[in-house]
N, C-alpha and C positions, 0 to 999 in steps of 0.2 A: 498347676498353673496353665492357663491356656496360651498358646503362642499367637501373636499377633502377625497378621500378614501385611506386608507392605504393598500398597497399591501405587502403580506407576502411571502418571498422567501423560499421555502422549500428545496432547493438544486436541483442538476440536475435530470432530468427524465432518468432513466435506462430502456433500453428495455430488454426483457427476453434473448436475444442473448448475450449480454455483461456481464451480472451479474445474477448469479444463487445463490439462498439461499441453503445451504446445507441442505438436508432432514434429514440426521442423525446427525447433529451438535448438541452438548450438549448445546450450547448456541444460542439463537435465533439472536444474534447480530453477527453471523459469516457469511462472505460472500467469495465466492470462485471466484478468478479471475486468469487469466493467469499472468505469470511473465512478459510477453511482455507488458501488460497493466499498470502493476505496476511499473517497472523499470524506464521508461522515467519520470514518475511523481516524483518518489523518488529521482532520480539523479538530476532533475531540483531542487528540495527542498534543496537537500544538497549542490548544487553549489550555490544556492541563500541564503544559511545559514538561513533557515527559523526556527524561534524559536518554532514553533509548533511540530517539530520533537522531541524535548526533552520530550514532553507529552507521547510520545510512545517508548522511548528507552529501557523501561523495559518490553515491551510486547513480548510475544512469537510468534515465525513464524515457521510454519511447511513447511519444504522443502523436497523434495526427497533425498534418500541416494546418488544417483550420483551425484546431484547437490552439495551436501555437500562434497562430495569427490573432486570434481572440485574446489570448493571454498578453501578447505584446501591446495591442491596443489598450487592453485594461491597465497595463503597467504604465503606459504613457499618460492616460488620462487621470489616473489616481494620483499622479505627482501633485505635491502641494503648489499651488499657483498655476495650475494648468487650466 
């Protein structure tokens, strides 16, 4: 009887071009990605109502001041009756 070998999945392989660890990060668990890489994945997860999103809803996200201004304006103008 042949023995079966267990294969362990460690996640996707990242190349250095798409993911870079922050050299000055306070936490070694911090990764820097472009917004273009993150948004499609988050949008799909929200549209699919993935439960793992709740695990991260209290996490902090750092964005640029100009993106913050745009998001605040978008929030204001998308209100019903605005």
